[in-house]
N, C-alpha and C positions, 0 to 999 in steps of 0.2 A: 504494500500500500504506500502511496505517495501523498504526503500532506502538502496542501496549498501554501502553507507558510514557508516551506522550503524554497518556493519559487521567488519569494519576495527578495528584491535587490539583486537577483541574478541578471547578468548582462544579456541583452538581446542583440543578436547579430543578424543582418540581412543575409539570407541564405544565398542570394545571387552575387552580392558584392563584398561580403564579409565586413561591411561597414558597421560600426558600433552604433546602434539606434538609441539605446538608453537602458534603463533597468526596469524590471517588472515592479510595478507599484501596487497593483491590485488585480483581482479576478472578477469577472462578471459571471454570475451563476444563474441558470434558469431555476426559478423558484419552484416550478412544478416537478421537474425531473431531477434537480439537484446536480446537473451536469455543468461543467465549465463551458461557457459560450465564447468567452474572449479574455484576452490579457490586456490590462491597462498598463502601458509603458510610459514612463516619465523620462524626458530628456533633462539634462542639467544645464547649468549656465544661463546665458542671456536668452536662449529660446524659451526657457521656462518662465523667466521674468516677463517676457512679452506675450505670454499666453499661447505660445506655439510648441509647448513641450509635451503635450499628452497625445499618445497614440492609442487607438483601440485596434487590437489585432484579433480578428476572428480566430477561434480555436482551430478551424480547419486550415488556417494559414501557418500553423506551427509545424515545422518540418522535423525538429528533434529537440529533445531536452537532455542536456548533459549536466555534469556536476557543477560546472561554472557558467555555462552559456545556454541560451535558448536560440535556436535558429528559426527565423520566420521569413515567409514569403511576403515581401513588403509591396508587391505590385497592386494589391487590392485593399490597402489600408488607408484610413482617413485620419486626419489630425483634428482634434477637438479644439 
């Protein structure tokens, strides 16, 4: 079993470019099924201060989860 808290602050990398996107900040969970629907990823620095730092990555875009990194397909991701 994998606990959601272990994902928090794990670095997220773009699976296509290996660019560091940010860190997992939170999870979106479907209330009915209890399944994770998305990761909320927060960028640091000036982007965060300008309100450009939050990404919502749908769960189906997650390619892999490792001990230190999460790989995500960033082609269909939007910024809040």
